[in-house]
C-alpha positions, 0 to 999 in steps of 0.5 A: 136357253131359258133353263140355262139363264135360270140355273145361272141366276140361281147359281148367282144368288146361291153364291151371294147367300154363301158369301153373306153367311161367311161375312156374318160368321167372320164379323161374329168371331173376329170383329164382334168380341164376346164380352159376357157381362156375367163372366167371372173377373180375376182378382189381382188384389183385394184392395180393402185388405191393403189400403189404409193398412200398416206395413206389417198388415200388408205384408201379411196379405202380399208377403215380404216387401222391398224398400225402393226409395223414400217419397216426399209430399209437402201437401200430405205432410210426408217427409220421408215415406217409404215406397215399397215393392211387393210380388216382384214389382207388381204392386208398389205402395207408398206409406204415408203417415204409416198407412198404405196410401198410394198403391200402384198395381203394374204388369196388367197387359193381360186384362182388357181396359174395361170398367168392370175388369178394372174394378174386379181386379181390385175386388170391388163390386159396385159398378159405378161409372168413372168420373173420367172415361177416355181412351187413356184413362178411367178415373173414379173420384171418391169411389166408396172410401177411396180418394181416387182410382185411376187406370191407364190404357195401353193398346186396349189393355190396362197398363197400370192402376193407381189407388190413392187411398187417403190423400189426393 
């Protein structure tokens, strides 16, 4: 009788250990997502080759653009600034005072809403903490030579990135 009780206790402990191991495996692969800080980041657009550039210089980098509309901003002294679309709507640029000033990168829902991913998409190497960092918005003010970089979240992914190169 004593031997049967011992076997039952051993069986219970063995099942408990197996359950804990299975739980650990589940947590590792499904709850904790691996974020390799050294993993390469995809560059969607080299910001330094587009921002502060003329339409001709931008077309040399992004290809031929399509005029969407004209933009007006009294604070930026912009009466009829062209808003252009590149790469089938993926990149939209407003040229203020004849330079690429407001740049919006769309269709980024394949990328995680993380600082290094956002900056990496723009080929920016310096990992500076954002000025505003919440669930909906990550914003860097005066990041290097750019007035403002803002990334907007949608379900843990990047919805779009807005860069204000010179004007605010």
